[in-house]
N, C-alpha and C positions, 0 to 999 in steps of 0.2 A: 220095142225099144223101151227101156226104162228111162223115165225122165225125172230129174231131181230138181226141185225148186227150193232154193234157200233165198230168203228175202224176195227180190224181184227177178231172180235169174232162173230160167228153165233151160236145162241142157241135156243132150242125149247121153244115155249110158248103156242100154241093152236092147231088147226087142220092142214090145208095144205096151208099155205101162206108163202111167202118169204117176210120178211119185213126188211127194212134197214133204219137206221137213220145215217146221216153224219154230221160231224162238218166241217165247212169251216174256219179253222184256218189259219192265214198267215203261209206260208211255209209248210202247211200240204197237203196231197193228199188223195184222196179217195182210200180205199183198193180195191174196185171193181168199174167198170163203173156204172153210175147211169143215170136214166132218167132226173135227175135234170140238168145235163149239156150235155146231149146227143143230137145228131142230131136226132130229132124225126122220120124222114123218114127212118133212118137207124137202129133204135132201134130194136133189136130182142131178144126174149126170147125163149130158147130151153128147152124142157122138154124131158128127156131121161128116159124111164120107160118100164116095161114089156108091151107086147101087150095088156094084159088084163086091164091095167090101162087106163081108158077111159076119155078123156077130151071133154065134150060136146061142140059142135060148138057154138061160140059166147056167152059163159058163163064164160070165164076166164077174170078176171078183173085186170087191173093195176090201183092202186091208187097212185098218186103223191101228196105229201103234204108238207107244211112248217108251223111250229108252232112258235109263238113268235113275233118278231118285225113285226109291221104292221098288226097284227091279223093273224088268221089262213087262209091259202090258200090251198084248197084241190080240186082235180078233180078226177073223175073216168073215166077210158077209157076201152072199151071192146077190148080185143085182138082178132085178126082174124088170120086165117091160112096164112102163108107166103109161097111164092114159095120156094121150097127147096134150090135154089141157092147154090148148093154144101154143104148143111148143114152137110151131113155125114162127109165130109172131114174137115169142120170147127170145128166140135166137136169131131173128132176122138180121141184126147188125153184123153177125159173124158169118152167116150163111153165104156161100158162094154158089153160082149157078152150077147145077148138076149134083149138088150134095143132097143126100137123103138124111133126114133127122131121125135118130133113134133115141128115145128118152128112157132112162133107166132110173129105178128107185129101189129102196130097201123094202123087203117084205115086212108086213106089220110086226111079226115076231122079232125080226132082226132090228127093226127100229127101236123096240124095247131093249134088246140086248145092247145096242149102241148107247142108249141113254144111260144104262148101268155102267158101261165102260167109261163114258165121259165123266161120270161121278168119281170112279176109281182114279182116273187120270188126273182130275183136278185136285183130289186129295194128295196124290203123290207129288204133283207140282208144288203144292203148298209146303211139302216137307223138304224140298230142295230142288236142285237143278234137274231139268228133264228135257228131252228132245222129242216132242210129239211129231207125228207125221202120218201120211196116208198114201196109199197107192191104188190106182185103178188099173187092174191087170187085164189087158186086151190080148194076151198071148194066144187065146183060143180062136181069135179072129182068123178068117181065111179069105181068099180071093176067088170068086166064082165066075170069072171071066177069062178072056185071053190075057196072057201075061205080057201085055204091052203097056207102054207108059200112059197112065191116065192123066188127064189134064186137071182133074179135080183133086185137091189136097184133102187130108184128114185133119179134123179139128176135134178136140175134146174139151167140153165146157162143164162147169160146176155151178150149181146154185144151192146155197145152204139153207135158204128159207123162202117160202112162197112170196114174201114181201120184198125180196131182193132180186137183182138182175143176175143173169148168167155171167160168168167170168171165164176166160180161157185158161185151161191147164196146158194144152198143147195146141200150137197153131201152125198152119201151113206145112204139115208133114207130107213130104213127097213119097207117095205110096210106091212108086217105081223103085226108089232107093231101097225100100223095105223088101221088095221082091228080089233084089240083087245082093242082099247081105250074105254072109257065109252061111252054109247049110243049117247049122243049129239055131240061127237067130232070124232067119228070113220069114217073110210072110208066106204062108203055105197056100197052095191051091186047094180049093174045097173038094 
C-alpha cells in the first residue's frame, strides 16, 4: 500500500509504501520528522509487525524527492539493518503485543548522498515553490506463515535524529486486508 501524508493526513493509495509530501510554508512545521531535513546518519525507520511478516534483507527502499522549483530531484536509498540500540524501548509506546521490531537505517555512503541531496533540495526550495516528500517502499515484504487473519497489525515509524522520538508513518494496518487485495497489489507468500 502506498500511503500519502499531507499535513496530518495519512491515507491508503496502493500496496505497502509509506509516502509523505510536505509543504515548507513560513511558520509551518512538518507533522512528522522527514528525511528531507533529518540528520542522515541518525535517520531510523522502525517496522513493527508480526513475526511472519518478512522484510527481505537489502530490499527495502527509501525514496526522497522534490518536485517543482529547479526541476525534479529524486534519489533512491536501500535501507539496511540497524543495530537495535535500545529500539524496543524507543518504540515501546507504539508496540503492540506480538509485534517484532525491525530497525532500518541508511548505509554510511547513502547517508552522505542524502546529505548532498538535502543541500540541492534546499537550494531549489529557495529558488521557488517545491513539493518535497519521501516514500518507504515495503513492496518486497512477504508473509511466511499460514494465510490466516493475524491479530497483530503493522506499524511503520520514523525517527529523524537520535535526540528525537519515533513518530508513526503508518498505524494499525490490517495485514489480512493486504493478503486479500487484488492479485497485483496483495501481500505475497514467501
